[in-house]
VEXDREN-2710 file (C-alpha; in Angstrom, 1 decimal):
% VEXDREN-2710
k/r/px/py/pz
1/MET/144.7/123.6/119.8
2/ILE/145.5/119.9/119.7
3/GLY/148.4/118.5/117.6
4/LYS/148.3/115.0/116.2
5/LYS/150.9/113.1/114.2
6/ILE/149.3/111.3/111.3
7/LEU/150.2/107.7/110.8
8/ALA/150.5/107.6/107.0
9/THR/148.2/105.1/105.3
10/ILE/148.3/103.9/101.8
11/ILE/144.9/103.0/100.4
12/VAL/143.9/101.5/97.1
13/PHE/140.8/99.7/95.9
14/VAL/138.5/99.2/93.0
15/LEU/134.9/100.2/93.2
16/ALA/132.0/99.8/91.0
17/ILE/128.7/101.7/91.0
18/SER/127.1/98.8/89.1
19/THR/128.1/95.3/88.3
20/MET/129.1/96.3/84.8
21/THR/131.2/99.4/85.4
22/ILE/134.5/99.2/87.4
23/VAL/135.9/102.4/88.6
24/GLY/139.5/102.5/89.9
25/ALA/139.8/104.8/92.9
26/ASP/141.5/105.3/96.2
27/ARG/138.4/106.9/97.7
28/HIS/135.1/106.9/95.7
29/VAL/132.4/109.5/96.1
30/GLU/129.2/108.7/94.3
31/GLU/127.3/111.9/93.3
32/ASP/123.9/112.7/92.0
33/GLY/123.3/114.6/88.7
34/SER/123.8/117.9/90.5
35/GLY/127.2/117.0/92.0
36/ASN/125.9/116.4/95.5
37/ALA/127.6/113.5/97.3
38/LEU/125.3/110.5/98.0
39/TRP/127.7/107.9/99.5
40/ILE/131.4/107.3/100.0
41/LEU/133.5/104.2/100.2
42/SER/137.1/104.3/101.5
43/ASN/139.4/102.1/103.5
44/ASP/141.8/102.3/106.4
45/GLY/144.7/101.9/104.0
46/PHE/146.2/98.9/105.6
47/GLY/148.5/97.7/102.9
48/SER/146.5/97.1/99.8
49/GLN/148.4/97.0/96.5
50/ALA/146.9/98.9/93.6
51/LEU/143.5/97.4/92.5
52/ASN/143.6/94.9/95.3
53/LEU/141.9/94.8/98.7
54/THR/143.0/92.4/101.5
55/CYS/140.8/90.0/103.3
56/GLY/140.0/91.3/106.8
57/GLU/141.1/94.9/106.3
58/THR/138.6/97.6/107.2
59/LEU/136.4/99.6/104.8
60/THR/134.2/102.6/105.7
61/PHE/130.9/103.1/104.0
62/GLN/129.2/106.4/104.4
63/ILE/125.7/107.7/103.4
64/VAL/126.0/111.5/103.2
65/ASN/122.7/112.6/101.6
66/ASN/120.5/112.8/104.8
67/SER/118.3/110.0/103.5
68/LEU/118.1/107.6/106.6
69/THR/116.1/107.6/109.8
70/TYR/117.9/108.7/113.0
71/ASN/119.1/105.7/115.1
72/ASP/118.1/103.1/112.5
73/ARG/120.8/100.4/112.3
74/PHE/122.4/98.9/109.2
75/LYS/124.8/96.2/108.0
76/LEU/126.7/95.5/104.8
77/GLY/126.2/92.3/103.0
78/VAL/128.1/90.5/100.2
79/TRP/126.7/88.4/97.4
80/ASN/128.6/85.1/97.4
81/GLY/127.1/83.8/94.2
82/ALA/124.2/82.2/95.8
83/ASP/123.0/84.4/98.6
84/TRP/123.6/87.7/100.5
85/VAL/125.8/87.1/103.5
86/ALA/126.4/89.6/106.4
87/LEU/129.8/91.2/106.5
88/LYS/131.5/91.6/109.9
89/THR/131.0/95.1/111.3
90/ALA/134.3/96.4/112.8
91/SER/134.6/96.8/116.5
92/GLY/133.4/100.2/117.7
93/SER/131.1/100.8/114.7
94/ASP/127.4/100.6/115.8
95/GLY/126.0/101.0/112.3
96/LYS/123.4/103.6/113.4
97/ALA/122.2/106.6/111.4
98/ASP/123.0/109.9/113.0
99/ARG/120.5/112.7/113.7
100/TRP/121.1/114.2/110.2
101/GLY/120.1/110.9/108.5
102/ASP/123.7/110.0/107.5
103/LEU/125.6/106.9/108.2
104/SER/129.3/105.8/108.7
105/ILE/129.8/102.1/109.2
106/ASP/133.1/100.2/109.3
107/PHE/133.3/96.6/108.1
108/HIS/135.8/94.0/107.1
109/VAL/136.6/92.9/103.6
110/PRO/135.2/89.3/103.3
111/GLY/137.3/86.2/103.2
112/TRP/137.0/82.5/102.4
113/THR/134.4/82.0/105.3
114/GLU/131.9/84.5/104.1
115/LEU/132.3/83.8/100.4
116/ASP/132.6/80.0/100.6
117/ALA/135.2/80.3/97.9
118/ASN/138.7/81.6/97.2
119/PRO/138.2/85.4/97.5
120/VAL/140.9/86.1/94.9
121/THR/140.3/83.5/92.2
122/ALA/136.5/83.1/92.4
123/LYS/133.9/85.8/91.7
124/GLY/130.4/86.8/92.9
125/ASP/128.7/86.9/89.5
126/ASP/129.2/85.6/86.0
127/GLY/129.5/89.2/84.8
128/LEU/132.5/90.0/87.1
129/ASN/136.2/89.1/87.0
130/ALA/138.1/87.0/89.4
131/GLY/138.3/88.6/92.9
132/GLN/135.3/90.9/92.3
133/TRP/132.3/90.7/94.7
134/ASN/129.2/92.8/95.1
135/ILE/128.3/94.4/98.4
136/SER/125.1/96.4/99.4
137/LEU/123.5/98.0/102.4
138/PHE/120.8/96.2/104.5
139/LYS/118.7/97.0/107.6
140/TYR/120.1/95.5/110.8
141/ALA/119.1/92.0/111.9
142/SER/120.5/90.2/115.0
143/THR/121.3/87.2/112.8
144/GLY/121.9/87.5/109.0
145/LEU/120.6/90.5/107.2
146/GLY/117.3/92.6/107.2
147/ASP/115.8/94.1/104.1
148/ARG/118.0/95.6/101.4
149/VAL/117.9/99.4/101.6
150/TRP/118.5/100.3/97.9
151/ASP/118.9/97.9/95.0
152/SER/120.8/100.7/93.2
153/VAL/123.6/100.6/95.8
154/ASN/125.5/97.7/94.3
155/ILE/129.2/98.1/94.8
156/THR/131.9/95.8/93.3
157/ILE/135.1/95.5/95.4
158/GLN/138.2/93.8/94.1
159/ILE/140.0/91.4/96.4
160/GLY/143.6/90.5/95.5
161/ASN/145.3/89.6/98.8
162/LEU/144.5/86.7/101.0
163/TYR/146.7/87.5/104.0
164/LEU/146.8/90.7/106.0
165/LEU/150.2/91.9/107.3
166/LYS/150.9/94.0/110.3
167/PHE/154.3/95.6/110.9
168/PHE/156.1/95.9/114.2
169/VAL/159.3/97.6/115.3
170/SER/160.6/96.6/118.7
171/GLY/157.2/95.1/119.5
172/GLN/155.2/98.3/118.7
173/GLU/152.9/98.3/115.7
174/VAL/153.8/100.8/113.0
175/ASP/152.5/101.6/109.5
176/HIS/155.8/102.7/107.9
177/LEU/159.5/102.6/108.3
178/ILE/162.0/105.5/108.3
179/TYR/164.4/106.3/105.5
180/ASN/168.1/105.5/106.3
181/LYS/167.3/104.0/109.7
182/LEU/169.1/100.8/110.7
183/TYR/166.8/98.0/111.8
184/THR/168.9/95.3/113.4
185/VAL/167.8/91.7/112.9
186/GLY/164.7/91.0/115.0
187/THR/163.8/94.7/115.3
188/PHE/161.4/94.6/112.4
189/GLU/158.7/92.0/112.1
190/ALA/155.8/91.5/109.7
191/LYS/153.1/89.3/111.2
192/ILE/150.9/87.3/108.8
193/TYR/147.2/87.1/109.6
194/ASN/144.4/85.0/108.1
195/TRP/140.8/86.3/108.1
196/THR/138.2/83.8/109.3
197/THR/135.7/86.5/110.4
198/SER/138.4/87.5/112.8
199/LEU/142.2/88.0/112.3
200/ILE/144.1/84.9/113.3
201/LEU/147.9/84.8/113.3
202/ALA/148.9/82.2/110.7
203/SER/151.2/80.3/113.0
204/ALA/150.0/76.8/113.6
205/GLY/148.9/73.7/111.7
206/SER/149.3/73.7/108.0
207/TYR/150.6/77.3/107.6
208/SER/154.0/77.7/106.0
209/PHE/155.0/80.8/104.0
210/ASP/157.8/82.2/102.0
211/ALA/158.4/86.0/101.9
212/VAL/160.5/88.6/100.0
213/ILE/160.7/92.4/99.9
214/LEU/160.0/94.0/96.5
215/ASN/161.6/97.3/95.4
216/TYR/159.7/100.6/94.9
217/THR/160.6/100.6/91.2
218/GLY/158.5/97.5/90.4
219/ASN/157.9/93.9/91.3
220/ASN/161.5/92.9/91.6
221/ASN/163.5/92.0/94.7
222/LEU/165.6/94.5/96.5
223/PRO/169.1/94.7/95.1
224/ASN/171.7/92.8/97.3
225/SER/169.1/92.5/100.1
226/GLY/169.1/88.8/101.0
227/TYR/165.8/89.4/102.7
228/ALA/164.0/86.4/101.3
229/GLU/162.8/84.0/104.0
230/THR/161.4/80.5/103.5
231/THR/159.3/78.1/105.5
232/ILE/157.8/80.7/107.9
233/THR/155.7/78.5/110.3
234/ASP/155.3/80.9/113.2
235/GLY/153.4/83.5/111.2
236/ILE/156.2/86.1/111.6
237/TYR/158.5/87.3/108.8
238/THR/161.7/88.6/110.3
239/PRO/164.1/89.9/107.6
240/SER/167.8/89.1/107.9
241/PRO/170.4/90.6/107.7
242/ALA/170.0/94.0/109.3
243/MET/167.8/96.2/107.2
244/LYS/168.2/99.8/106.1
245/PHE/166.5/101.6/103.3
246/GLY/169.3/104.1/102.5
247/ASP/170.7/105.7/99.4
248/ASP/172.0/102.4/98.1
249/VAL/168.4/101.3/97.7
250/ILE/166.6/104.6/97.3
251/THR/168.6/106.2/94.5
252/THR/166.4/109.2/93.7
253/ASP/166.2/112.6/95.5
254/ASP/162.7/111.7/96.8
255/LYS/163.2/109.4/99.8
256/GLU/159.5/108.7/100.6
257/LYS/158.9/105.4/98.8
258/LEU/156.5/102.4/98.6
259/PHE/158.2/99.1/99.0
260/TRP/156.2/95.8/99.1
261/ILE/156.3/92.6/101.1
262/HIS/155.2/89.5/99.1
263/VAL/154.2/86.5/101.1
264/TYR/153.0/83.2/99.6
265/ASP/152.1/79.7/100.7
266/SER/155.2/77.5/100.6
267/ALA/153.3/74.7/98.9
268/ASN/151.0/76.8/96.7
269/ALA/152.4/80.2/95.5
270/SER/148.9/81.2/94.2
271/LEU/147.8/81.7/97.8
272/ASN/149.6/85.0/98.5
273/SER/149.5/88.7/99.3
274/THR/151.5/91.7/98.2
275/ILE/151.3/94.4/100.9
276/ALA/152.6/97.9/100.8
277/LEU/155.5/98.8/103.2
278/PRO/155.9/102.6/103.1
279/VAL/159.3/104.2/103.9
280/LEU/158.9/107.8/105.0
281/LEU/160.9/110.6/106.8
282/ASP/161.3/111.3/110.4
283/VAL/159.5/114.6/110.7
284/ASP/160.1/116.6/113.8
285/LEU/157.5/119.3/114.1
286/THR/156.8/122.1/116.6
287/LEU/153.0/122.7/116.3
288/PRO/151.4/125.9/117.3
289/SER/150.1/125.7/120.8
290/GLY/147.1/127.5/122.4
291/LYS/146.2/129.4/119.3
292/VAL/142.7/130.5/118.4
293/TRP/141.1/131.9/115.3
294/GLY/142.6/135.4/114.7
295/ASP/146.1/134.6/116.1
296/THR/149.3/134.7/114.1
297/PHE/151.8/131.8/114.2
298/LYS/154.4/129.8/112.3
299/VAL/154.9/126.1/111.7
300/GLU/158.5/125.0/112.4
301/GLY/160.4/121.7/112.4
302/ALA/162.9/119.5/110.6
303/LEU/162.8/116.8/107.9
304/LEU/165.2/114.1/109.0
305/ASP/166.4/110.7/108.1
306/GLY/166.8/107.8/110.5
307/ALA/170.3/108.9/111.4
308/GLY/169.2/112.4/112.3
309/ALA/170.6/114.1/109.1
310/GLY/168.6/116.6/107.2
311/VAL/166.6/115.8/104.1
312/ASN/165.7/118.7/101.9
313/PRO/164.4/118.1/98.3
314/TYR/160.8/118.8/99.4
315/ALA/158.5/121.7/99.9
316/VAL/156.9/121.8/103.3
317/ARG/153.2/122.8/102.9
318/VAL/150.4/123.8/105.3
319/TYR/146.8/123.3/104.2
320/CYS/143.5/124.5/105.8
321/PRO/139.8/123.9/105.2
322/VAL/138.0/126.6/103.1
323/ASP/134.4/126.3/102.0
324/GLY/134.2/122.5/101.9
325/ASP/137.6/122.2/100.2
326/TYR/141.2/122.8/101.2
327/ALA/143.5/125.7/100.4
328/LEU/147.3/126.1/100.5
329/VAL/148.3/128.3/103.4
330/ARG/152.0/128.5/103.3
331/GLU/155.0/126.7/101.6
332/ASP/158.6/126.6/102.7
333/GLY/161.1/125.2/100.1
334/PRO/162.3/123.3/98.3
335/GLY/165.7/125.0/98.6
336/SER/164.7/127.7/101.0
337/TYR/165.4/125.9/104.2
338/ASP/168.7/124.6/105.6
339/THR/170.6/121.6/104.5
340/ASP/170.0/120.2/108.0
341/GLY/166.3/119.9/107.1
342/VAL/165.1/122.7/109.4
343/PHE/162.2/124.7/108.1
344/SER/160.0/127.5/109.3
345/THR/157.0/128.9/107.4
346/PRO/156.3/132.6/107.0
347/ASN/153.9/134.0/109.6
348/ILE/150.3/132.7/109.2
349/VAL/147.7/135.3/110.1
350/THR/144.3/133.7/110.7
351/GLY/141.0/135.5/111.1
352/SER/138.4/136.9/108.7
353/GLY/139.6/138.3/105.3
354/ASN/142.8/136.2/105.1
355/GLY/141.4/133.4/102.9
356/PHE/141.8/130.7/105.6
357/GLY/139.3/128.6/107.5
358/ALA/139.0/127.3/111.0
359/GLY/139.1/123.5/111.5
360/THR/141.7/120.8/111.0
361/TRP/145.0/122.0/109.3
362/TYR/147.6/119.7/107.8
363/VAL/151.4/119.8/107.5
364/GLY/153.5/117.6/105.3
365/THR/155.9/117.2/102.4
366/TYR/155.2/118.0/98.7
367/ILE/157.0/116.9/95.6
368/THR/155.9/116.0/92.1
369/GLY/157.1/113.6/89.4
370/ALA/158.6/111.1/91.9
371/THR/158.8/107.4/91.1
372/GLY/157.4/105.0/93.7
373/ARG/156.1/107.8/96.0
374/PRO/153.1/107.0/98.3
375/ASP/149.9/108.5/96.9
376/MET/148.1/110.2/99.7
377/SER/145.7/112.1/97.6
378/HIS/142.8/110.1/99.0
379/GLU/143.4/111.6/102.5
380/PRO/142.7/115.2/103.5
381/PRO/143.6/117.7/102.0
382/TYR/143.3/115.5/98.9
383/VAL/146.3/116.9/97.1
384/ALA/148.4/114.8/94.7
385/GLY/152.1/114.8/95.6
386/PHE/151.4/115.8/99.3
387/ILE/152.0/113.5/102.2
388/PRO/150.4/114.7/105.5
389/TYR/152.5/114.0/108.6
390/TYR/150.7/116.1/111.2
391/SER/147.4/117.8/111.8
392/PHE/146.3/120.4/114.2
393/THR/143.1/122.3/115.0
394/VAL/142.7/126.1/114.7
END
């Protein structure tokens, strides 16, 4: 059994199955008339705000109806208003159909270079709105694009952020910060990247940015934060003074929140991005080790803040795969575990007849009705109100 900590990702995008119908979704599964999945579009969650993708972030397009020929190669293309232009396939993605005739291909959201226009204010067709561009699947060609595979696969993505941000703590890339943890000046950095068919740190020449952190309650600055910074010319936003998302900022019982960093060109505020900055718990988990199907085990650990104190308004849940879906295995809390945040699920008995399934299991926090809480329902096990922190295999 292998345990893995899940780096929480926040993903949001707008998807269309035709150029006339926009569907808001975090993860879109297109089905046939019988409810069978045909294709799926999702992204890596790197910091999009609701209804907006960011130039350069990674999307994953999947064909899941066994309709392709084994080992054939493919690319994604975007209509820039005049022609179909190849999109950059992400490193490590070969674009080949597997032996079952399915495909999973990672590619980057286009930017100014591919679209030959402002990705946020321009549009790919007269029938679309600003920032909307159609993409489709093509056969592979060494340069440009081969033949279009299906005219019916015409997906409209919504781009709303020009600049991609990556977060670092003490030089290590992270995708979230910890509730009630003190980040001294210089510990936390947000690096600003421009997409030009590769990510370039926006640090030289004409780049100059202003930045501010927005609260989880809406697009307003953090109270008493002083975290605004102007004239960023090295491409790195370093908030000052020391930063801590504690109870003076997070005033609700739920401490898992989505904050935002808004960066904009110092000379032209319309050139900007608003990128999600999740604040989560420090979850210390003891995963079952060496267990196989048929064994009995518990899941134990603690929900902590950045100072090591317990946090306990949540239920801790365990989910497992069952018949192509996911089922709740066990729940501890809220209120049933210690004020120090320590939890332990009742015994979990695997094996036939217990209603569980072998595969990847997920452990995380659950609460409903919370304001500003990250929505992870686009990630397995696809449960609203649940944030998966760890996974393990049974």
